[in-house]
SERO-4910 file (N, C-alpha, C, O; in steps of 0.05 Angstrom, whole numbers):
BEGIN
 pado doro    nc1    nc2    nc3   cac1   cac2   cac3    cc1    cc2    cc3    oc1    oc2    oc3
  Val    A      8    -25     -4      2     -2     -7     18     33     -3     39     39      7
  Gln    A      5     44    -12     26     60    -16     10     78    -11    -12     71    -17
  Leu    A     12    119      5    -13    129     15     14    151      7     39    151      8
  Gln    A    -14    173     -1      6    204      9    -21    211      8    -41    200      0
  Ala    A    -13    243     24    -26    252     50    -25    285     27     -5    288     13
  Ser    A    -42    301     26    -54    322     17    -67    353     31    -71    343     54
  Gly    A    -74    374     34    -73    391     38    -69    403     62    -84    417     76
  Gly    A    -50    398     64    -38    411     95    -37    449     97    -39    459     74
  Gly    A    -36    456    106    -29    485    106    -30    506    130    -20    504    152
  Leu    A    -47    530    116    -50    550    145    -65    561    160    -68    581    145
  Val    A    -77    565    177   -109    566    184   -101    582    212    -80    579    226
  Gln    A   -133    608    220   -121    608    231   -139    600    258   -155    585    247
  Ala    A   -143    600    275   -153    589    296   -180    592    306   -187    608    324
  Gly    A   -198    573    293   -217    570    296   -222    570    266   -244    565    256
  Gly    A   -215    573    261   -218    549    221   -221    526    215   -220    512    234
  Ser    A   -225    516    197   -230    488    189   -210    477    160   -208    487    138
  Leu    A   -201    459    168   -184    455    134   -201    411    151   -214    400    169
  Arg    A   -182    405    121   -192    385    103   -161    377    102   -144    394     97
  Val    A   -156    354    107   -137    330     93   -136    305     89   -142    286    103
  Ser    A   -126    306     60   -127    273     48   -114    257     43    -96    263     28
  Cys    A   -114    231     51    -98    208     42   -106    190     18   -124    172     18
  Ala    A    -89    198     -5    -99    175    -24    -74    156    -32    -51    164    -38
  Gly    A    -86    124    -29    -81    109    -25    -80    100    -53    -92    111    -72
  Ser    A    -58     68    -54    -59     64    -82    -50     25    -65    -41     17    -43
  Gly    A    -60      7    -96    -45    -18    -96    -81    -31    -78    -99    -16    -71
  Arg    A    -81    -65    -75    -95    -79    -81   -112    -81    -46   -135    -81    -38
  Thr    A    -88    -81    -34   -105    -72     -5   -108    -56      9   -103    -59     33
  Phe    A   -118    -29     -3   -111     -5     11   -148     -6     24   -153     -3     47
  Ser    A   -176    -13     -5   -194     -1      8   -197    -25     21   -218    -35     12
  His    A   -182    -46     43   -185    -65     55   -172    -54     84   -164    -69    102
  Ser    A   -172    -41     85   -150    -28     91   -159    -10    124   -179      4    123
  Thr    A   -145    -13    150   -156      9    169   -141     32    156   -121     26    143
  Val    A   -146     50    159   -136     67    150   -130     96    182   -151    107    190
  Gly    A   -111    102    193   -101    116    212    -92    143    209    -82    145    187
  Trp    A    -91    162    220    -84    188    221    -72    195    243    -83    196    265
  Phe    A    -42    202    238    -19    221    265    -16    235    259    -26    243    238
  Arg    A      7    255    280      3    275    277     39    282    292     46    268    310
  Gln    A     52    298    285     69    306    299     95    317    296    112    307    281
  Thr    A    100    336    310    117    364    331    139    353    327    143    329    323
  Pro    A    158    373    327    190    379    324    199    360    351    192    368    374
  Gly    A    211    340    347    228    325    381    207    315    401    215    307    423
  Lys    A    176    313    393    157    294    402    151    270    391    160    267    368
  Glu    A    135    247    401    128    227    388    105    223    369     86    235    378
  Arg    A    101    214    350     82    221    326     55    200    341     50    176    340
  Asp    A     41    228    356      8    230    359     -8    214    342     -7    218    318
  Phe    A    -33    186    355    -65    173    348    -77    208    341    -72    228    354
  Val    A    -88    208    324   -116    220    327   -130    207    319   -144    198    337
  Ala    A   -140    196    288   -161    182    284   -153    157    267   -135    157    250
  Ala    A   -167    136    274   -174    118    249   -197    106    239   -217    108    253
  Ile    A   -199     91    214   -222     87    215   -218     51    187   -200     44    172
  Asn    A   -252     37    197   -249     16    181   -248     14    160   -258     33    149
  Trp    A   -239     -6    145   -250    -12    106   -268     -6    104   -271      7     83
  Arg    A   -292     -8    122   -321      3    110   -342     28    113   -364     35    104
  Gly    A   -313     42    140   -315     62    145   -338     68    165   -347     89    174
  Gly    A   -344     42    169   -368     43    194   -360     43    223   -376     44    242
  Ser    A   -334     42    224   -332     37    248   -298     63    249   -278     66    236
  Thr    A   -312     79    278   -273     98    265   -275     95    308   -287     84    325
  Asn    A   -252    113    304   -236    121    335   -207    143    338   -186    142    326
  Tyr    A   -218    162    357   -211    193    355   -193    191    380   -198    176    399
  Ala    A   -175    207    379   -153    211    403   -180    230    431   -204    228    437
  Asp    A   -167    239    436   -190    246    466   -184    274    450   -201    289    441
  Ser    A   -157    279    450   -158    324    433   -179    321    404   -199    335    401
  Ala    A   -173    306    392   -193    312    375   -230    303    370   -245    309    352
  Lys    A   -235    286    395   -263    278    399   -276    301    401   -272    318    418
  Gly    A   -303    302    373   -308    327    376   -317    353    367   -335    368    371
  Arg    A   -291    352    348   -269    375    332   -266    365    311   -275    379    293
  Phe    A   -254    338    301   -259    322    278   -268    306    265   -293    308    264
  Ser    A   -260    290    255   -280    269    228   -255    263    211   -235    275    203
  Ile    A   -270    231    209   -244    218    204   -274    203    185   -294    195    196
  Ser    A   -269    204    153   -286    186    140   -278    178    108   -269    198     97
  Arg    A   -278    161     96   -271    161     69   -286    147     44   -307    136     51
  Asp    A   -279    145     17   -284    133     -4   -277    123    -17   -263    130    -35
  Asn    A   -286     98    -12   -267     75    -23   -271     64    -57   -263     47    -72
  Ala    A   -290     88    -57   -282     86   -104   -264    108   -101   -244     94   -106
  Lys    A   -252    134    -98   -226    143   -101   -203    132    -80   -184    146    -76
  Asn    A   -206    112    -71   -181     96    -47   -170    128    -24   -148    130    -13
  Thr    A   -189    146    -21   -180    161    -12   -193    158     27   -210    143     37
  Val    A   -174    181     37   -182    178     68   -181    204     79   -158    213     79
  Tyr    A   -204    225     92   -209    238     94   -205    246    124   -216    233    143
  Leu    A   -192    265    126   -198    277    160   -202    306    157   -187    324    149
  Gln    A   -227    308    168   -237    335    169   -229    350    200   -233    339    222
  Met    A   -218    376    196   -214    378    223   -227    417    220   -225    430    199
  Asn    A   -239    429    247   -260    447    247   -250    448    276   -243    428    289
  Ser    A   -249    479    287   -250    481    314   -221    488    318   -212    494    340
  Leu    A   -206    488    295   -169    490    294   -161    502    326   -169    523    335
  Lys    A   -152    493    334   -129    504    360   -102    502    356    -96    481    344
  Pro    A    -79    523    365    -58    530    353    -32    502    365    -11    493    356
  Glu    A    -47    497    385    -37    462    387    -45    436    376    -38    414    383
  Asp    A    -63    443    353    -63    418    326    -39    427    303    -33    416    282
  Thr    A    -31    450    313      9    447    287     13    427    287     30    421    305
  Ala    A      6    411    275     42    391    272     37    378    231     19    383    215
  Val    A     62    363    229     58    350    210     35    324    229     33    316    253
  Tyr    A     16    318    195     -7    304    192      0    274    168      3    277    143
  Tyr    A      2    257    176     12    239    168    -15    210    164    -35    211    179
  Cys    A    -13    189    144    -26    178    142    -11    149    143     14    150    142
  Ala    A    -24    122    146    -21     98    155    -33     87    148    -56     96    146
  Ala    A    -28     57    138    -58     36    127    -48     14    144    -24      9    143
  Asp    A    -61      3    157    -57    -28    174    -78    -53    164    -98    -63    174
  Arg    A    -60    -60    138    -63    -78    123    -87   -110    127   -100   -126    113
  Arg    A    -81   -107    152    -90   -131    175   -127   -119    175   -145   -136    178
  Gly    A   -133    -95    173   -159    -91    178   -166    -86    201   -189    -79    206
  Arg    A   -151    -89    214   -165    -90    248   -185    -69    260   -192    -48    249
  Asp    A   -192    -78    280   -216    -60    287   -203    -29    298   -186    -35    315
  Pro    A   -205     -1    295   -199     19    295   -191     24    322   -173     40    328
  Arg    A   -203     12    338   -204     18    368   -192     11    379   -190     19    403
  Leu    A   -171    -15    365   -148    -14    377   -114    -18    345    -89    -15    343
  Ala    A   -127    -21    337   -112      1    318    -95     25    317    -88     31    294
  Lys    A    -84     42    337    -76     68    350    -48     73    355    -37     94    360
  Tyr    A    -36     49    352     -4     50    358      8     67    336     -9     80    323
  Val    A     29     70    329     44     80    307     59     36    291     63     32    268
  Ser    A     61     25    303     73      2    305     44    -17    288     45    -33    270
  Asp    A     28    -11    298     -3    -27    287    -10    -22    254    -24    -33    237
  Phe    A     14      6    255      1     12    221     31      8    203     50     21    214
  Gly    A     38     -3    185     55    -17    161     60     -4    149     85      0    149
  Ser    A     43     15    127     56     33    117     49     65    117     28     74    126
  Trp    A     66     78    107     52    110    115     66    130     96     88    130     85
  Gly    A     40    150     98     52    166     81     70    191     86     73    195    110
  Gln    A     84    210     69     94    233     76     93    249     91    113    253    105
  Gly    A     72    262     94     62    287    116     52    310    112     63    321     93
  Thr    A     34    325    123     31    335    108     27    359    127      6    358    141
  Leu    A     45    388    132     35    408    141     13    424    146      4    440    130
  Val    A      1    420    172    -20    436    192    -11    462    200      8    452    213
  Thr    A     -7    488    204     -6    508    216    -18    521    221    -19    539    204
  Val    A    -37    526    245    -47    541    263    -40    567    274    -21    565    289
  Ser    A    -50    592    272    -37    617    277    -62    617    293    -84    608    288
  Ser    A    -52    631    319    -66    648    340    -69    673    335    -80    688    351
***
């Protein structure tokens, strides 16, 4: 599975942004896909994940109520809609795929995902 994240940019606090993860390969549409984020000098943190059908999702506490993950398997794309953005959401956002298609409530660690995109930078100004 190959992944490419896009859609990052600069947004003011309180604004919205949608990042996308385009996947390729036979197994992408059956993979659990997650979003993680990382700031310099810190570990990569889980943000959200979605199962292959899109019917099961999981969110980090910091994302609940503000972020929404979805997917369009016809387009081989997973989205992360981010609303009410805060300066602390500033990070490089990475998408990742778990070809085993595990329950997103369980697949929330970096080691659970075998394929990674290159990341897209989201900057939230105060």
